[in-house]
N, C-alpha and C positions, 0 to 999 in steps of 0.2 A: 386508246393508243398507248403504247408502252415502249420505253427505251431505257436501257441501263448503261452507265459508264463506270467501269471498274479500273482500278489501278492497284499496284502493289508497292510496298516500300519497306523501310527498316526503321529502327529507332532513331538513326541519324537523319534519315530522309523519310519521315512518316507518310504513309499513304493518305492520311487525313488532310494533307495539304490540298487535296482535291477540293475540300470545302472552301479554302481561300481562293482557289482558281475560279470556282463556280459562284462565289459570293453567297453561298447558302450553307448555314451551319449544320454540321453532321448530327448535332443533338436535337434538331427540330424538324418537325414536319410542317411544311409551309404550303399555302394555297394562293394562287394568283388568278385573277379574272382575266380572261381573254375574250376576244370578240366572238368566239365560237363555243365557249364553255369555261371550264375551270381546269387549270394546270396545277398538279400537285407535285411537289419535290420532297423526297424523303430518302433516307439512307438505310437500306436493309442491313448493311454491315459497315462499321467504321472503327477499324483498329489501325495501329501503326503498320501492320503487315499487309492489310488489305482493306480497301474502302470502295464502296459501290454507291453511286448516286442514281436514283431512279426518277424519271420524268413520266408522269401519268397524265394524259390529257383526257379529261372527261367531257365528252361532247354531248350536247343536248340534241337528240335526233329530231324531236318535234320542231325545235327552232330551225334546224337545217331544212326541214320540209317547208316551213313558213317562208324562209328566205330564198327558197329555190336551190339550196345547195345539195339536197339529196339528188343522186343521179337518176336519170330517166326523164328529165324535163325535156321539152322540145318536140313533143308530138309522137314519140315512139309508141307502138301499140301497147307496151306494158308499162307506160310512163306512170300511171296511177299507182301501180304496185311498187315500182322501182323507187318511187319517192320515199317509201317507208322501209323497203327491204333493200339495203345497200350497205356498203362497207365503210362509209365515211366515219362513223364513230369508232371504228376498230382498227383499221389498217393505216399504217404510217403514210402520210401524204403531205401536201402543202399545208394542211391544217397543223400538222405536227411541226413542220419546218418553221412556220410563223410563230408558234408557241415557243419553239426552241430559241428563236432569235429574241423573243420578248423576255423570257425568263432568264436566259443566260446571255443577255446582251453584252455585259462587260467582259465575260469570258470569250465571246466571239471576237471582240476587239483586241484581245490579248492584253488586257489591263488588270492589274492587281495593286491597288494603292498600298495595302498593308504589307505585301511581300512582292515588290516590283520585279524581283529576279525570277519568280516562279513561272510566269508565262513563257519565258524563253527556254525553259527546261524541256528536254525531250523525256517523256515518261512512258513507261509500259502501260498501254491502254487496251482495254477489252470493251467493245461496244456490242450490245445485243439488241436486236429488234425482232420480236417474235412474229410479226405479221407485216410484211412489206410487199405491197403490190409491185410487180415487175413486168411491165409490158416489154417482152423481149426475153423473159425467163432468166434462169440462173446464169446463162452465158453472158447476157448483157450486164448483169451485176459484176461479173469478173472483168469485163471490158472496161467498166467504169472505175472500179476500185483497185484493181491489180496495179495500174501504173502509179498509184499514189503513195507507195512506200509501205503498205501494210505487209506484215510477215505472213498473215493468214487471212484469207477471204473465203468464208464458207457461206454458201447460199443453198440452203436445203429446201427443195420444193415441198410445199404443203399439199398433201393429197386432198382431192375433193371430199372424200369420205373414207376414213380409215377402215370402215367395215366393208367397203366395196372398192378394193384396190384396182379393179378392172376399169373403174371410171377414169383413172388417170390422175394427173396432178392439176391443181388449180394454178392461177397466175400469181399466187403469193409464195413468198419464200421466207424462211427464218434466216436472218442475216447475223453473222458473227464476224467481227473484225478484230484482229489482234496485231499489235505492233508498237514500235516506239515512235511516237509523234508528239509534237506540241499539241496541247489540248485545243487551242484556238484553231489550228489547222484542221483537226478532226471535226470540230463543230462546223466549220465553214464548208467542209466537204459535204457533210450531211445536209446542211441548209440548202445547198444547191441540188444535190443528187436525189433527195427524197422525192420532190415533185417531178424530177426528170424521169425516174423509174416509173412513177405512177402515170406519167405522161398526161397530167391534168393539173389545173390550178383552180382553186375555188374562188378566186377574185379576179377583178379586171386587171389585165396586164398593161400598164401604162408605160410611157417612156422612161420613167424613173426606175423601172425594173432593170434596165440596162446597167444603171449605176450600181444597183444592189448586186447584180450578178458579178460585175467587175470587182467590187469590193470583196465579196465572199470568195471569188476565184483568184484573188491576188496571190501570186507565188506558185500556182499549180495549174490553172485553167488554160493559160496561153500555150503551154507546152504539152497539154494532154492530147493523146492521139484521137480522142473522140470529141474534140472541141466543137466541131460543127453540130454534131448530134446533141450534145449537152446544151449548147446555146439555143438551138431551135426549139427543143422541148421545153427548156426553162421559160422561154419567152412565148410559149403557146403557139409556136409556128407563125408568129407575126413577121412577115418577110422584111418589112422596113426596119423593125427593131432588131431582128436577127442580124441583118446586114450591118447595121450600125455597131452592134456588139462585136461582130467578127472583124470589122475594120479597126476598131479600137484595140482588140486583142492582137491584131497584126502589128500595130504600133508598139505594143509591149514586146513582141518577139523581135522586132527590128532593133529596139533599144537594147535588149539583152544581147543581141548578136554583135552589135558594133560598139557596145560599151557606153552608150549614151547615158547622160545623167538623167536621173528621175525627173528633175525639174524641167529638162528639155521635153521629155515625154508629156509631162503634165501640161506644159504650155501648148504642145501640139493638140492634145485632146481638148483643152479649153477653147482653142481657136476653132476647132471643128464644131464644138457645142454652140459657140457663139454665132457661127455662120449658118447652122442648120435650121430648117424650118421648125418653128414651135408648133405644138399641137393646138388645133383650134378648139376652144372650150365648147362643151356640149350646148350651152345656152345660145352661143353664136350660131352653131350648126342648126339648131332648131329654128331660130329666127330666119336664117337664110332659106331653109326648106319651106317655111311658111310663105315667105315672100315669093319664092319661085312658084309655089302652087297657086297663089293669088294671081300672079302675072299670067300663068298658063290658063287660068279660068277667065281672064279678061276683066277682072273685077276692078271697079273704080271707086265705089262707095263701100267702105269696109267697117264692120263692127269688130272691136276687140273686147270680147266679153270676159270679164274677170281680168281687166287690164293691169291690175297691180300697180307697180310704180312707173309704168309707162314706157318700158324698154321697147316693146313692139311698136307702140304708137310713134315713138321717136324714129324708129327705122322706117316706118311707112311714110312719114313726113318727108324723108329724104328723096322719095321717088315721086315725081310730079304726076305719074300715071294714076296715083291714088288721089282722087279729087276731093273726097270727103271721108274723114276718119273719125270714128266715135269710140271713145274709151269708156267702158262701163265697169264699175266695181261697187261692191256693197260696203267697202271700207272707206270712210271719209279720210282717214289718215293716209291711206294708200293714194287716194286721189290728190291729196295735198302734195304729197311727195312727187307724184307724176307731174303736177302743174309746175313745181319748182324745176324738175328735170327738163321739162320742155320750155321753161322760161316764158310761160304764156303771157305774163304781164309785160314783157319786153318784146314780144313777137310782133312783127309787122302786120298790118291789116290784111294784106293778101294771104299771108301764111296762116294767120289766125282764123281766117274764114274757112279753112280746110279742116279744122280740128275742133272737137267738142269733148268735154269730160263731164259725165254726170253719174250720180249715185243711183243704183238700182239693184234689185235682187233678181237673180236668174231663176228663182223658184216661182215667179209670177209673170204673167203676160204683161207686156208693156208696149203701148201704141208707138212709142218713140223708136222702137227697134224694127218696125215693119218697113219693107220696101228697099232693103239694101241688097247689094250684089253678093256680098259675102260676109260671113261671120266666122270669127276665130275663137276657139276655146282652147287656149294653150296652157297645159298643165293646170286645168281647172277642175275637171270632173272628180279627180281623186280626193279633192278637199270636201266633197259633199258626202253626207251619210247616204248609204245606198238606198234607204227608203225614200229619200228626197230626189233621187235621180230622175224618176219619171216626170216630176214636175218641171225640171229643167228641160227634159226632152220635149215636152209639150210647148213650153214657152219659146224655145228656139225653133224647133222643126215644124210646129203646127201654127203658132201664132205669128212669130217674126217671119219665118219661112223665107230666108234668103236663098239666092240661087245656088250658092256654094257654102258649105260649112266645113271648116277644118277643125279636127279634134286631135290634140296630142296628149299623150299620157305616158308615164313610165312603164317600161316592160320589166315586170318583177323578176323574170327569169335572168335578166342581165345583172341583177344585184350581186350574184356570186362573184362578179368580176371586180367589185369594189372592196379592196383589201381592208379599208377602215370602217366598213359598214358591219356592225355586229350582227351575228346570226339572228334571224327572226325579226329584225327591225326594218321599217320602211325608210325611204330616203329622206323624208321630212316628217317632223313630229306632228304636223297637222294633216298628214295623209290619212284618210279613213280606210283606204284600200289601195292596193296596187295589183294590176291584172297581168296575167300571162298573155301571150299572143293569142292563144285560142279563146280565152275569156273575152278579150277586147274585140276580136272578130265576131264572136257570137253576139255581144251587145250591139255592136255597130250594124251587123246584119239585121237584127231585129228592129232597130230604129229606122233603118232605110225602108224596110218592109212596111212598117206601120205608118210612116209619114210621107211616102212617095218620093224616095230618093234612091239613087244608086250609090254604091260606095266602093272605093278602092283604097288600098293600103300601101303606105310608103315607109320604109325604114329611115330613121334619122340617127346619124352617128355611125360608128363602126358596126357593120352587120356581122356579128360573130357567127360562124357556122354552127356553133353548138347551142347558143342561147339567144341568138337574134340581136337586134339593135338595142341601145340603151333607151331610146324613145321610139314609140310607135305612133304613126299618124294615120288617121282615117280622113279621106277626102270624099265628102258627100256632095253629090250633084243632083239638083232637083230634076225629077223625071218629068215626062210629058204631063200636061195638065189633066188632072182627073184620074191618073193611074199611079200605082205604086211601082216599086222596082220589079215586082212580080206581075204587074199588069192588072191589079185589082183596083177597085175604087179607093181613093185616099180619104182620110179623115178631113172633114171641112173645119178649119179653125174658126172659133168664135172670137172675134176681135175684142180685146179688153177683158176677156174672161180669165179669172184666176186659175192657175194650174192646180 
């Protein structure tokens, strides 16, 4: 991905002042690590008459595939090929917008400690982006940039193949912007409009994206004729977030219309933020989904396998419908923390009779785990090396063999929605793997077939239409005695046998 920013000047007002504004010295080539690759900043030309700063974002395409950020995920027929053959490393998108905000953060804020007068100066600017995806074509580019004060907006469609003009144009354009603007205003416009034109974001759009949009759109977005389209696309068409942003932008318009003070507007916005519902953390949503599934199954005696620090055990204890709760973990330290969380030493006799904590490995069969109504493996399987997974399967589904088994695990496809998660990395440094929805369903279907269970799948968290939910849950229900989910004879567990 490539972007250039040029300006002209004179000996009295040198063009190299651009270096002060960007906080990047024209005499150096610099590199910056981003969550998606490496951003390079250099100056192809730097004289008093003309200065050009270039931002080159070098994206690792293999890391994009590993993190699910290559396009084509989600079950499309050509998904396997599209993971590797896509435009993410080359076309300007939200990847470039995030790099822009990281590398030129101070310039975006309109700050320059060395020359505080420079950010307020209107300068002749020329911005070029050779490959910009535009869902809506050149006409949409003009609708977005023409109202923003540019003297020239040129969006040249890029042909699919110059040797075969009859094939027509691609959805990419070469963008050139020329006009007199403050640099901070130009950068903020690009930060918002690059992902809007691409109509896609590579990371999870959380409520704080509304604040980012309003900060970057300060001074121009509220009055833009395409406010609704920009807001909807920037927020990935999340209805609640879009409506929140539009409501707050309406406050801005009203304040500008009646001359209200900025402080009054801020107070109104702060009051709205304070009274609106806070988003429920994913961990809480996951526990609530597990509790709902256990209640639906009619389970009273429950195993929490890989209980960690006891958060789920604590939630189970609050519901008297669960008469016996057992937390199992291989880590003594985690069990000690769980005991402190539950205050086992201070717990009354009646309550303490409902709960047990003990150490055990899920890679071996254990007589203590047999005979329970349900077992929960919440965010556990991804911590095992794949070669050890069959041992866990046997220990739980063949030896312990509870009536219901709940398994939750991250959906790797959803990782693209986490802005702070570097490309190619899993959500936790102890995760040995993270599965796509298709991979998880294949594994769960095989387990059900082998050990005589049926299985259904439930999304946990916001079920994104493109990449699915952040957490995926499988609900296994023991089939009729002697049959598997497919109606064949089930494996007979040998009690006490090591897996």
